[in-house]
PAFIKE-849204 format. One record per residue: residue number from 1; x, y, z of N, C-alpha, C in turn. Coordinates in steps of 0.02 Angstrom, whole numbers, always signed. Layout:
BEGIN
<r><num>NUM</num><n_xx>X</n_xx><n_yy>Y</n_yy><n_zz>Z</n_zz><ca_xx>X</ca_xx><ca_yy>Y</ca_yy><ca_zz>Z</ca_zz><c_xx>X</c_xx><c_yy>Y</c_yy><c_zz>Z</c_zz></r>
...
//
This chain:
BEGIN
<r><num>1</num><n_xx>+4685</n_xx><n_yy>+5608</n_yy><n_zz>+5639</n_zz><ca_xx>+4749</ca_xx><ca_yy>+5586</ca_yy><ca_zz>+5617</ca_zz><c_xx>+4776</c_xx><c_yy>+5636</c_yy><c_zz>+5566</c_zz></r>
<r><num>2</num><n_xx>+4838</n_xx><n_yy>+5656</n_yy><n_zz>+5574</n_zz><ca_xx>+4870</ca_xx><ca_yy>+5701</ca_yy><ca_zz>+5527</ca_zz><c_xx>+4905</c_xx><c_yy>+5660</c_yy><c_zz>+5473</c_zz></r>
<r><num>3</num><n_xx>+4882</n_xx><n_yy>+5667</n_yy><n_zz>+5412</n_zz><ca_xx>+4914</ca_xx><ca_yy>+5632</ca_yy><ca_zz>+5357</ca_zz><c_xx>+4948</c_xx><c_yy>+5683</c_yy><c_zz>+5313</c_zz></r>
<r><num>4</num><n_xx>+5005</n_xx><n_yy>+5666</n_yy><n_zz>+5285</n_zz><ca_xx>+5039</ca_xx><ca_yy>+5712</ca_yy><ca_zz>+5241</ca_zz><c_xx>+4999</c_xx><c_yy>+5723</c_yy><c_zz>+5177</c_zz></r>
<r><num>5</num><n_xx>+5009</n_xx><n_yy>+5780</n_yy><n_zz>+5145</n_zz><ca_xx>+4974</ca_xx><ca_yy>+5794</ca_yy><ca_zz>+5082</ca_zz><c_xx>+5007</c_xx><c_yy>+5761</c_yy><c_zz>+5023</c_zz></r>
<r><num>6</num><n_xx>+5069</n_xx><n_yy>+5741</n_yy><n_zz>+5032</n_zz><ca_xx>+5104</ca_xx><ca_yy>+5704</ca_yy><ca_zz>+4979</ca_zz><c_xx>+5147</c_xx><c_yy>+5651</c_yy><c_zz>+5011</c_zz></r>
<r><num>7</num><n_xx>+5139</n_xx><n_yy>+5590</n_yy><n_zz>+4988</n_zz><ca_xx>+5178</ca_xx><ca_yy>+5536</ca_yy><ca_zz>+5017</ca_zz><c_xx>+5248</c_xx><c_yy>+5535</c_yy><c_zz>+4987</c_zz></r>
<r><num>8</num><n_xx>+5294</n_xx><n_yy>+5513</n_yy><n_zz>+5026</n_zz><ca_xx>+5363</ca_xx><ca_yy>+5508</ca_yy><ca_zz>+5003</ca_zz><c_xx>+5375</c_xx><c_yy>+5442</c_yy><c_zz>+4968</c_zz></r>
<r><num>9</num><n_xx>+5437</n_xx><n_yy>+5430</n_yy><n_zz>+4947</n_zz><ca_xx>+5453</ca_xx><ca_yy>+5367</ca_yy><ca_zz>+4915</ca_zz><c_xx>+5440</c_xx><c_yy>+5308</c_yy><c_zz>+4963</c_zz></r>
<r><num>10</num><n_xx>+5407</n_xx><n_yy>+5257</n_yy><n_zz>+4938</n_zz><ca_xx>+5393</ca_xx><ca_yy>+5199</ca_yy><ca_zz>+4980</ca_zz><c_xx>+5335</c_xx><c_yy>+5208</c_yy><c_zz>+5027</c_zz></r>
<r><num>11</num><n_xx>+5293</n_xx><n_yy>+5259</n_yy><n_zz>+5016</n_zz><ca_xx>+5235</ca_xx><ca_yy>+5272</ca_yy><ca_zz>+5058</ca_zz><c_xx>+5172</c_xx><c_yy>+5276</c_yy><c_zz>+5015</c_zz></r>
<r><num>12</num><n_xx>+5116</n_xx><n_yy>+5258</n_yy><n_zz>+5045</n_zz><ca_xx>+5051</ca_xx><ca_yy>+5266</ca_yy><ca_zz>+5014</ca_zz><c_xx>+5005</c_xx><c_yy>+5298</c_yy><c_zz>+5065</c_zz></r>
<r><num>13</num><n_xx>+4961</n_xx><n_yy>+5342</n_yy><n_zz>+5043</n_zz><ca_xx>+4909</ca_xx><ca_yy>+5369</ca_yy><ca_zz>+5087</ca_zz><c_xx>+4845</c_xx><c_yy>+5333</c_yy><c_zz>+5067</c_zz></r>
<r><num>14</num><n_xx>+4818</n_xx><n_yy>+5295</n_yy><n_zz>+5112</n_zz><ca_xx>+4760</ca_xx><ca_yy>+5252</ca_yy><ca_zz>+5098</ca_zz><c_xx>+4695</c_xx><c_yy>+5291</c_yy><c_zz>+5103</c_zz></r>
<r><num>15</num><n_xx>+4642</n_xx><n_yy>+5268</n_yy><n_zz>+5070</n_zz><ca_xx>+4577</ca_xx><ca_yy>+5302</ca_yy><ca_zz>+5074</ca_zz><c_xx>+4549</c_xx><c_yy>+5305</c_yy><c_zz>+5145</c_zz></r>
<r><num>16</num><n_xx>+4571</n_xx><n_yy>+5262</n_yy><n_zz>+5190</n_zz><ca_xx>+4547</ca_xx><ca_yy>+5263</ca_yy><ca_zz>+5259</ca_zz><c_xx>+4586</c_xx><c_yy>+5314</c_yy><c_zz>+5300</c_zz></r>
<r><num>17</num><n_xx>+4629</n_xx><n_yy>+5355</n_yy><n_zz>+5268</n_zz><ca_xx>+4668</ca_xx><ca_yy>+5409</ca_yy><ca_zz>+5298</ca_zz><c_xx>+4730</c_xx><c_yy>+5384</c_yy><c_zz>+5335</c_zz></r>
<r><num>18</num><n_xx>+4748</n_xx><n_yy>+5321</n_yy><n_zz>+5329</n_zz><ca_xx>+4808</ca_xx><ca_yy>+5295</ca_yy><ca_zz>+5359</ca_zz><c_xx>+4865</c_xx><c_yy>+5296</c_yy><c_zz>+5308</c_zz></r>
<r><num>19</num><n_xx>+4925</n_xx><n_yy>+5291</n_yy><n_zz>+5333</n_zz><ca_xx>+4985</ca_xx><ca_yy>+5289</ca_yy><ca_zz>+5291</ca_zz><c_xx>+5013</c_xx><c_yy>+5219</c_yy><c_zz>+5292</c_zz></r>
<r><num>20</num><n_xx>+5034</n_xx><n_yy>+5195</n_yy><n_zz>+5234</n_zz><ca_xx>+5066</ca_xx><ca_yy>+5128</ca_yy><ca_zz>+5229</ca_zz><c_xx>+5137</c_xx><c_yy>+5137</c_yy><c_zz>+5204</c_zz></r>
<r><num>21</num><n_xx>+5183</n_xx><n_yy>+5101</n_yy><n_zz>+5234</n_zz><ca_xx>+5253</ca_xx><ca_yy>+5104</ca_yy><ca_zz>+5214</ca_zz><c_xx>+5273</c_xx><c_yy>+5040</c_yy><c_zz>+5179</c_zz></r>
<r><num>22</num><n_xx>+5317</n_xx><n_yy>+5047</n_yy><n_zz>+5130</n_zz><ca_xx>+5339</ca_xx><ca_yy>+4990</ca_yy><ca_zz>+5091</ca_zz><c_xx>+5387</c_xx><c_yy>+4948</c_yy><c_zz>+5132</c_zz></r>
<r><num>23</num><n_xx>+5372</n_xx><n_yy>+4883</n_yy><n_zz>+5132</n_zz><ca_xx>+5418</ca_xx><ca_yy>+4834</ca_yy><ca_zz>+5159</ca_zz><c_xx>+5450</c_xx><c_yy>+4799</c_yy><c_zz>+5100</c_zz></r>
<r><num>24</num><n_xx>+5481</n_xx><n_yy>+4743</n_yy><n_zz>+5110</n_zz><ca_xx>+5517</ca_xx><ca_yy>+4710</ca_yy><ca_zz>+5056</ca_zz><c_xx>+5473</c_xx><c_yy>+4696</c_yy><c_zz>+4995</c_zz></r>
<r><num>25</num><n_xx>+5414</n_xx><n_yy>+4664</n_yy><n_zz>+5006</n_zz><ca_xx>+5371</ca_xx><ca_yy>+4645</ca_yy><ca_zz>+4951</ca_zz><c_xx>+5300</c_xx><c_yy>+4670</c_yy><c_zz>+4958</c_zz></r>
<r><num>26</num><n_xx>+5287</n_xx><n_yy>+4716</n_yy><n_zz>+5004</n_zz><ca_xx>+5218</ca_xx><ca_yy>+4738</ca_yy><ca_zz>+5016</ca_zz><c_xx>+5218</c_xx><c_yy>+4808</c_yy><c_zz>+5048</c_zz></r>
<r><num>27</num><n_xx>+5158</n_xx><n_yy>+4833</n_yy><n_zz>+5059</n_zz><ca_xx>+5148</ca_xx><ca_yy>+4894</ca_yy><ca_zz>+5098</ca_zz><c_xx>+5112</c_xx><c_yy>+4876</c_yy><c_zz>+5162</c_zz></r>
<r><num>28</num><n_xx>+5134</n_xx><n_yy>+4902</n_yy><n_zz>+5218</n_zz><ca_xx>+5104</ca_xx><ca_yy>+4887</ca_yy><ca_zz>+5283</ca_zz><c_xx>+5078</c_xx><c_yy>+4952</c_yy><c_zz>+5314</c_zz></r>
<r><num>29</num><n_xx>+5015</n_xx><n_yy>+4950</n_yy><n_zz>+5335</n_zz><ca_xx>+4981</ca_xx><ca_yy>+5007</ca_yy><ca_zz>+5366</ca_zz><c_xx>+5010</c_xx><c_yy>+5020</c_yy><c_zz>+5436</c_zz></r>
<r><num>30</num><n_xx>+5022</n_xx><n_yy>+5085</n_yy><n_zz>+5451</n_zz><ca_xx>+5049</ca_xx><ca_yy>+5101</ca_yy><ca_zz>+5517</ca_zz><c_xx>+4994</c_xx><c_yy>+5105</c_yy><c_zz>+5570</c_zz></r>
<r><num>31</num><n_xx>+4931</n_xx><n_yy>+5107</n_yy><n_zz>+5549</n_zz><ca_xx>+4876</ca_xx><ca_yy>+5109</ca_yy><ca_zz>+5597</ca_zz><c_xx>+4857</c_xx><c_yy>+5040</c_yy><c_zz>+5623</c_zz></r>
<r><num>32</num><n_xx>+4849</n_xx><n_yy>+4992</n_yy><n_zz>+5577</n_zz><ca_xx>+4826</ca_xx><ca_yy>+4926</ca_yy><ca_zz>+5597</ca_zz><c_xx>+4879</c_xx><c_yy>+4872</c_yy><c_zz>+5587</c_zz></r>
<r><num>33</num><n_xx>+4935</n_xx><n_yy>+4890</n_yy><n_zz>+5557</n_zz><ca_xx>+4992</ca_xx><ca_yy>+4845</ca_yy><ca_zz>+5544</ca_zz><c_xx>+4975</c_xx><c_yy>+4788</c_yy><c_zz>+5496</c_zz></r>
<r><num>34</num><n_xx>+4920</n_xx><n_yy>+4794</n_yy><n_zz>+5460</n_zz><ca_xx>+4902</ca_xx><ca_yy>+4743</ca_yy><ca_zz>+5411</ca_zz><c_xx>+4936</c_xx><c_yy>+4758</c_yy><c_zz>+5344</c_zz></r>
<r><num>35</num><n_xx>+4948</n_xx><n_yy>+4706</n_yy><n_zz>+5306</n_zz><ca_xx>+4974</ca_xx><ca_yy>+4714</ca_yy><ca_zz>+5238</ca_zz><c_xx>+4916</c_xx><c_yy>+4739</c_yy><c_zz>+5195</c_zz></r>
<r><num>36</num><n_xx>+4928</n_xx><n_yy>+4792</n_yy><n_zz>+5158</n_zz><ca_xx>+4876</ca_xx><ca_yy>+4822</ca_yy><ca_zz>+5116</ca_zz><c_xx>+4852</c_xx><c_yy>+4771</c_yy><c_zz>+5065</c_zz></r>
<r><num>37</num><n_xx>+4787</n_xx><n_yy>+4762</n_yy><n_zz>+5061</n_zz><ca_xx>+4757</ca_xx><ca_yy>+4715</ca_yy><ca_zz>+5014</ca_zz><c_xx>+4753</c_xx><c_yy>+4643</c_yy><c_zz>+5038</c_zz></r>
<r><num>38</num><n_xx>+4777</n_xx><n_yy>+4630</n_yy><n_zz>+5098</n_zz><ca_xx>+4776</ca_xx><ca_yy>+4561</ca_yy><ca_zz>+5123</ca_zz><c_xx>+4711</c_xx><c_yy>+4546</c_yy><c_zz>+5159</c_zz></r>
<r><num>39</num><n_xx>+4702</n_xx><n_yy>+4482</n_yy><n_zz>+5175</n_zz><ca_xx>+4643</ca_xx><ca_yy>+4461</ca_yy><ca_zz>+5212</ca_zz><c_xx>+4643</c_xx><c_yy>+4490</c_yy><c_zz>+5283</c_zz></r>
<r><num>40</num><n_xx>+4702</n_xx><n_yy>+4509</n_yy><n_zz>+5308</n_zz><ca_xx>+4708</ca_xx><ca_yy>+4537</ca_yy><ca_zz>+5375</ca_zz><c_xx>+4691</c_xx><c_yy>+4611</c_yy><c_zz>+5379</c_zz></r>
<r><num>41</num><n_xx>+4680</n_xx><n_yy>+4643</n_yy><n_zz>+5322</n_zz><ca_xx>+4662</ca_xx><ca_yy>+4714</ca_yy><ca_zz>+5322</ca_zz><c_xx>+4591</c_xx><c_yy>+4721</c_yy><c_zz>+5349</c_zz></r>
<r><num>42</num><n_xx>+4579</n_xx><n_yy>+4769</n_yy><n_zz>+5394</n_zz><ca_xx>+4512</ca_xx><ca_yy>+4779</ca_yy><ca_zz>+5422</ca_zz><c_xx>+4459</c_xx><c_yy>+4789</c_yy><c_zz>+5367</c_zz></r>
<r><num>43</num><n_xx>+4400</n_xx><n_yy>+4765</n_yy><n_zz>+5380</n_zz><ca_xx>+4345</ca_xx><ca_yy>+4768</ca_yy><ca_zz>+5332</ca_zz><c_xx>+4330</c_xx><c_yy>+4840</c_yy><c_zz>+5310</c_zz></r>
<r><num>44</num><n_xx>+4330</n_xx><n_yy>+4887</n_yy><n_zz>+5356</n_zz><ca_xx>+4315</ca_xx><ca_yy>+4956</ca_yy><ca_zz>+5340</ca_zz><c_xx>+4365</c_xx><c_yy>+4985</c_yy><c_zz>+5291</c_zz></r>
<r><num>45</num><n_xx>+4429</n_xx><n_yy>+4970</n_yy><n_zz>+5301</n_zz><ca_xx>+4481</ca_xx><ca_yy>+4995</ca_yy><ca_zz>+5257</ca_zz><c_xx>+4475</c_xx><c_yy>+4964</c_yy><c_zz>+5187</c_zz></r>
<r><num>46</num><n_xx>+4463</n_xx><n_yy>+4899</n_yy><n_zz>+5186</n_zz><ca_xx>+4456</ca_xx><ca_yy>+4864</ca_yy><ca_zz>+5122</ca_zz><c_xx>+4396</c_xx><c_yy>+4891</c_yy><c_zz>+5083</c_zz></r>
<r><num>47</num><n_xx>+4341</n_xx><n_yy>+4903</n_yy><n_zz>+5118</n_zz><ca_xx>+4281</ca_xx><ca_yy>+4929</ca_yy><ca_zz>+5085</ca_zz><c_xx>+4293</c_xx><c_yy>+4999</c_yy><c_zz>+5057</c_zz></r>
<r><num>48</num><n_xx>+4331</n_xx><n_yy>+5040</n_yy><n_zz>+5093</n_zz><ca_xx>+4346</ca_xx><ca_yy>+5108</ca_yy><ca_zz>+5069</ca_zz><c_xx>+4388</c_xx><c_yy>+5105</c_yy><c_zz>+5005</c_zz></r>
<r><num>49</num><n_xx>+4437</n_xx><n_yy>+5060</n_yy><n_zz>+5003</n_zz><ca_xx>+4477</ca_xx><ca_yy>+5051</ca_yy><ca_zz>+4942</ca_zz><c_xx>+4436</c_xx><c_yy>+5025</c_yy><c_zz>+4884</c_zz></r>
<r><num>50</num><n_xx>+4393</n_xx><n_yy>+4977</n_yy><n_zz>+4899</n_zz><ca_xx>+4350</ca_xx><ca_yy>+4948</ca_yy><ca_zz>+4846</ca_zz><c_xx>+4302</c_xx><c_yy>+5000</c_yy><c_zz>+4818</c_zz></r>
<r><num>51</num><n_xx>+4280</n_xx><n_yy>+5046</n_yy><n_zz>+4859</n_zz><ca_xx>+4235</ca_xx><ca_yy>+5099</ca_yy><ca_zz>+4836</ca_zz><c_xx>+4267</c_xx><c_yy>+5139</c_yy><c_zz>+4780</c_zz></r>
<r><num>52</num><n_xx>+4330</n_xx><n_yy>+5158</n_yy><n_zz>+4789</n_zz><ca_xx>+4365</ca_xx><ca_yy>+5197</ca_yy><ca_zz>+4738</ca_zz><c_xx>+4383</c_xx><c_yy>+5155</c_yy><c_zz>+4677</c_zz></r>
<r><num>53</num><n_xx>+4398</n_xx><n_yy>+5092</n_yy><n_zz>+4686</n_zz><ca_xx>+4411</ca_xx><ca_yy>+5048</ca_yy><ca_zz>+4629</ca_zz><c_xx>+4347</c_xx><c_yy>+5041</c_yy><c_zz>+4586</c_zz></r>
<r><num>54</num><n_xx>+4291</n_xx><n_yy>+5034</n_yy><n_zz>+4619</n_zz><ca_xx>+4227</ca_xx><ca_yy>+5028</ca_yy><ca_zz>+4584</ca_zz><c_xx>+4210</c_xx><c_yy>+5092</c_yy><c_zz>+4547</c_zz></r>
<r><num>55</num><n_xx>+4219</n_xx><n_yy>+5149</n_yy><n_zz>+4580</n_zz><ca_xx>+4206</ca_xx><ca_yy>+5213</ca_yy><ca_zz>+4548</ca_zz><c_xx>+4248</c_xx><c_yy>+5221</c_yy><c_zz>+4485</c_zz></r>
<r><num>56</num><n_xx>+4312</n_xx><n_yy>+5202</n_yy><n_zz>+4490</n_zz><ca_xx>+4357</ca_xx><ca_yy>+5209</ca_yy><ca_zz>+4432</ca_zz><c_xx>+4336</c_xx><c_yy>+5162</c_yy><c_zz>+4376</c_zz></r>
<r><num>57</num><n_xx>+4316</n_xx><n_yy>+5101</n_yy><n_zz>+4393</n_zz><ca_xx>+4296</ca_xx><ca_yy>+5054</ca_yy><ca_zz>+4340</ca_zz><c_xx>+4231</c_xx><c_yy>+5075</c_yy><c_zz>+4306</c_zz></r>
<r><num>58</num><n_xx>+4191</n_xx><n_yy>+5116</n_yy><n_zz>+4339</n_zz><ca_xx>+4129</ca_xx><ca_yy>+5141</ca_yy><ca_zz>+4310</ca_zz><c_xx>+4140</c_xx><c_yy>+5208</c_yy><c_zz>+4273</c_zz></r>
<r><num>59</num><n_xx>+4203</n_xx><n_yy>+5230</n_yy><n_zz>+4269</n_zz><ca_xx>+4218</ca_xx><ca_yy>+5291</ca_yy><ca_zz>+4233</ca_zz><c_xx>+4225</c_xx><c_yy>+5352</c_yy><c_zz>+4278</c_zz></r>
<r><num>60</num><n_xx>+4221</n_xx><n_yy>+5342</n_yy><n_zz>+4343</n_zz><ca_xx>+4228</ca_xx><ca_yy>+5397</ca_yy><ca_zz>+4390</ca_zz><c_xx>+4300</c_xx><c_yy>+5408</c_yy><c_zz>+4410</c_zz></r>
<r><num>61</num><n_xx>+4310</n_xx><n_yy>+5444</n_yy><n_zz>+4463</n_zz><ca_xx>+4377</ca_xx><ca_yy>+5460</ca_yy><ca_zz>+4487</ca_zz><c_xx>+4398</c_xx><c_yy>+5413</c_yy><c_zz>+4543</c_zz></r>
<r><num>62</num><n_xx>+4454</n_xx><n_yy>+5381</n_yy><n_zz>+4534</n_zz><ca_xx>+4480</ca_xx><ca_yy>+5335</ca_yy><ca_zz>+4584</ca_zz><c_xx>+4519</c_xx><c_yy>+5372</c_yy><c_zz>+4639</c_zz></r>
<r><num>63</num><n_xx>+4561</n_xx><n_yy>+5336</n_yy><n_zz>+4674</n_zz><ca_xx>+4600</ca_xx><ca_yy>+5363</ca_yy><ca_zz>+4730</ca_zz><c_xx>+4673</c_xx><c_yy>+5372</c_yy><c_zz>+4709</c_zz></r>
<r><num>64</num><n_xx>+4701</n_xx><n_yy>+5429</n_yy><n_zz>+4725</n_zz><ca_xx>+4772</ca_xx><ca_yy>+5442</ca_yy><ca_zz>+4712</ca_zz><c_xx>+4810</c_xx><c_yy>+5425</c_yy><c_zz>+4777</c_zz></r>
<r><num>65</num><n_xx>+4845</n_xx><n_yy>+5370</n_yy><n_zz>+4778</n_zz><ca_xx>+4879</ca_xx><ca_yy>+5346</ca_yy><ca_zz>+4838</ca_zz><c_xx>+4940</c_xx><c_yy>+5387</c_yy><c_zz>+4857</c_zz></r>
<r><num>66</num><n_xx>+4965</n_xx><n_yy>+5428</n_yy><n_zz>+4811</n_zz><ca_xx>+5023</ca_xx><ca_yy>+5469</ca_yy><ca_zz>+4826</ca_zz><c_xx>+5003</c_xx><c_yy>+5538</c_yy><c_zz>+4852</c_zz></r>
<r><num>67</num><n_xx>+4947</n_xx><n_yy>+5564</n_yy><n_zz>+4829</n_zz><ca_xx>+4923</ca_xx><ca_yy>+5628</ca_yy><ca_zz>+4854</ca_zz><c_xx>+4875</c_xx><c_yy>+5621</c_yy><c_zz>+4913</c_zz></r>
<r><num>68</num><n_xx>+4846</n_xx><n_yy>+5562</n_yy><n_zz>+4920</n_zz><ca_xx>+4798</ca_xx><ca_yy>+5551</ca_yy><ca_zz>+4975</ca_zz><c_xx>+4732</c_xx><c_yy>+5584</c_yy><c_zz>+4965</c_zz></r>
<r><num>69</num><n_xx>+4708</n_xx><n_yy>+5585</n_yy><n_zz>+4902</n_zz><ca_xx>+4644</ca_xx><ca_yy>+5616</ca_yy><ca_zz>+4886</ca_zz><c_xx>+4616</c_xx><c_yy>+5583</c_yy><c_zz>+4823</c_zz></r>
<r><num>70</num><n_xx>+4553</n_xx><n_yy>+5599</n_yy><n_zz>+4810</n_zz><ca_xx>+4521</ca_xx><ca_yy>+5573</ca_yy><ca_zz>+4750</ca_zz><c_xx>+4555</c_xx><c_yy>+5603</c_yy><c_zz>+4689</c_zz></r>
<r><num>71</num><n_xx>+4565</n_xx><n_yy>+5562</n_yy><n_zz>+4637</n_zz><ca_xx>+4597</ca_xx><ca_yy>+5586</ca_yy><ca_zz>+4576</ca_zz><c_xx>+4557</c_xx><c_yy>+5644</c_yy><c_zz>+4546</c_zz></r>
<r><num>72</num><n_xx>+4593</n_xx><n_yy>+5688</n_yy><n_zz>+4513</n_zz><ca_xx>+4560</ca_xx><ca_yy>+5746</ca_yy><ca_zz>+4482</ca_zz><c_xx>+4550</c_xx><c_yy>+5736</c_yy><c_zz>+4409</c_zz></r>
//
């Protein structure tokens, strides 16, 4: 999958390498059409996001959703 190196306004690059676009009150993934962070998001995607949240809470580098890479 080709993902942009920088997301535009209303876009997020997810840790699972998919792009999510902003809808009225949420972001929706263009790969699985799930709302980001919802119960409908695939387990693999949710686990990938949780991995970076956990790293950041432990003092490590989290995920930069606008650049689509680990924070520097």
